[in-house]
N, C-alpha and C positions, 0 to 999 in steps of 0.2 A: 504494500500500500504506500502511496506517495502523498506527501502533503507539500504545500507551497512554503518555502522558507522565506521569511521576511528579511528585508535588508536593513542595515543600520542607517542612521540618520545622515552619516557622512556620504552616502551613496547618492549620486545624481540619477534620477529616473529618466531614461530616454523615452521620448515620445515616439509612438509607432502609428503608422497608418492603420485604418480599419482593416480587419482581415476580410478579404473577399474569397469566399469558399469555392465558388464555381459549382458545376453540376456533376462532376465525376469524382467518385470515391475510389481510392486505390487500396486493395488488400495486399499487404507486403509480407513476404516470407523472408525473414532476416536471419543470416548466420547459417552455419553448417547444419543446425538442427531445425531450421525453418520456423523460428519463433514468429508468431503472428502479430502483425500491427496493421492499423488502418489509418489513413489520412486522406485529406482532399488533394487531388492532383494539382489544382491551381495554387494551393498553399505551399506545397512542396516545391513547385517549380518557380514560384515567385521569390523564394528564399535561396534556393540551392542551384548552382550552375550544373552540378552533377545530375540532379533530377530533371532539370530543364532539358538537358541534352538527351536524357533517356526517354522522357515522356512527351516533350513539346519542343523538339529541336527546331522545327520550322517556324515556331511562333515568333512574331515580331514584338518589339517592346510596346507596352501598352501606353502609347501617347498619340498625340494628334487627334484627328476627328474620326468619328464613326461614319463610314461611307453611306449609311442608310439615312440617319437623321442629321448629319453634318454638325452634331454637337460634340464637344470635347469629350474624349473617352474618360478623362480624369476629373471632369467638372462636377460629377456627382458620384456618390458611392454606389455605383451600379455594377452588377455582375456583367462580365464580358465573356464572349465566346470567340473562337478564332477558326479560320478556314484551315483544315488539316492539309490542304494542298499548297496554298500560297502563304499562309501564316498571318494574314490580315485579321485585325481584331474588330469586333463589333459589339455594341450593346446587346445583351442577351434578349431583351424585350424587343429590340428592333429586328433581330433576326427571326424571332417568333412571328412577327407581323409579316416580314418579307417572305418567309417560307409558306405562308398561307396562299400565295399566288405564284411563287417562283420556286424552283428547285436547284438553283445554282448560286454560287458565291457572287455577291454584288461586285466584287473586284476582279477576280480572275475568270469568272463565268464557267468554271468547272462545276460538275454536279456536287452539291453540298453533301459532305460526308457526315452523317449523324454518328455521334459517339456514344458508347454505352454509359449508363450511369455508374456502373461498377466495372473495375478491371483488376487483374491480379498481376503481380510481378515478384519474381524470386531474386533475391540479392544475397546470395550466400557468402559473399566476400565482406559484408559489413558486420560489425560487432553488435549483437543484440543489446548488450548493456548500454553501450554508448548511444545506440539508436533510441532506446527507451527515454534517456535523458533528453535527446533531441526532440522527440515527438511532444514531450511535456512542455518543453521550452517553446516549441513552434507555435503553440496556441496560447500560451500564457505569458511568454516573454520573461519567464522566471525559471531559475534552476531549482528543481525539486529536491527535497531531502528524502532519505530512505532509511527506514527503521532497521533494515538488514545490514546497514553499514555499522559494524561494531565499534569503530573508533574513527578518529580523524584520518588515519592513514588509509583505512579502507575507503573512506569517502574520497580522498585524494586520488587513489588509484581508479576509482569509478570516474572521476572527472578527467583523468588522463585518457581513459578509454573514450570518453565523450570528445575530448580534444582530437584524438586520432581520427575519430569518426568525422568530426567537423572538417578536418583537413581533406579527407577523402571526398566528402560531398560538396566541399567548397562553399561553405556558408560562413563568411567572415564575422558577421554579427554574433553568431553562435559561439565562435571561437573566443571572441572578446568576453562574452558572458561567462564562459567556462574558465578562462584565465582569471577573471575577477574572483570567481569562487575559489580557485586554487590559492590565490593570494590570501584571501580572507581566512581560509582553513589553516594555511601555514602560519599566518600572523597569530592566530588564536592558539594553535596547538603545536607549532613547529612542523618541519618537513622532514620526514624520515628518509633514510637512504633507500629503503625498499621501493619507494615511489620513484625515485630517480632511476633505480635499476630497471624498473618496469619500462620507463620511457626509453632508456638507452637500448634495451633489448628489442623494443618494438619500433625503432627507427634505425635505418641502415647507414646514415651518414650525418655529419653535423647539420643542424637545422635550427630554426628559431625556437622550437619547443625545447630542445636541449639547452640552448643558451638561456632561455627564460628560467628554466628550472635550476640551472647552475647559479644564476644570479640570485634567485630566490633562496636557494639553499645556503649560499654564502651569507645571507642576511638573517635567515630564520632557522637553519638546520640544526639538528642535534648531533654534535660531534661523536657522541657515544655510539650512535647507530652505525658509524663508519667502522667501529671496532667489532661489530657483531656479524659481519658477513664478508664475502669476497668482493672487494670494491674494484670496479672497473678502472683500469689505468687511464682510459680515455676521460672518464669523469674527473679523476684526480687532476689530470693536466688542465682540463677546462676550468675546474674550480679554483686551482691555484692562480691561473691567469686572471680569473674574475676577481678573486679576493684581493690580489695585489692592487688592482685598479679601484676597488671599492673601499679598502681600509682607510685610505686617506680622507675620503669624503665622509665616512662615518665618524672619524675622529673630529671632524669639523661640525658635527651636530646633525647631519642629514639622517632622516628616518627611512624605514623600509619603503614606504610609498614613494617618497621623493627620489630615492635611488632607482626604483623601477621606472619612474617617469623619465628620469635622465637617460635610461637605457632604451626608451621607446616602447617598453612592454605595456605600459598603461598611460592614460591621459593625465594631464596636470590637474584638471578641476574635478575629476571623478576617478575612482579607482577601477577603471576598466582599461584594457589595452587600447592603444592609439587607433582611432578610426581610420580605416583604409589601409592599415598596415597589412601587407601580404605575408601570409604564414606558410612556410614550406612544410611538407609532411615528412621529409626525410626518408621516404620510402622508395624514391626513384633510383 
């Protein structure tokens, strides 16, 4: 069971556009054991470049005018549909009226392809735990908490799975939210090495996730956890390089949040990673 985790007063709430659900529901089978999830196709594709390419690759950006009513597509919070041949967008109500007398696309004039209200897709390469976090965030714009996370380290590893998922599906806003949650967890309870080890084992090369965690560990980590396991020499090298650069700033009174702002991991006015910052997945 999941519940919404409330944020502290120091956090700036980002405003979001109304969610436009669309008319197609997607049943998703996620991971090697085909765990079942469901979501609206339009919601997935409006957030994620990965899902847009998979489900709506031909669809154009929703801007400009509806070719039927000549009204702005974004001027009202109206559902839109698109031609599955040319990708042009129209107001849903306008196409309902149009198709009463015509059976072609108003723009490309090909026969209008009606789309089912439900469809299924199997994505066995995605992690189901990470995707569960994503689906919750997709509709609420909040990262949920889980009673099954026995401690802060378990939560952090869950968030790392969500981060790796976010890299794959290419939803940068989700990555920003997950990073913010990782920082908050680390500030409150410290960052154990097992979380770092998980990240290094699940990325194949240096990437922004590794650097983010190294910087965060240098500021919040528990040195004792380094003595309790086999520590990656790659991590040690990365951490020493980070610590050398950070120690001087910390001695001058900088706190964890300002240090991470300086590194570009989060924004200056709110503890979330910098808007528009591209995050590599380290798996290429």
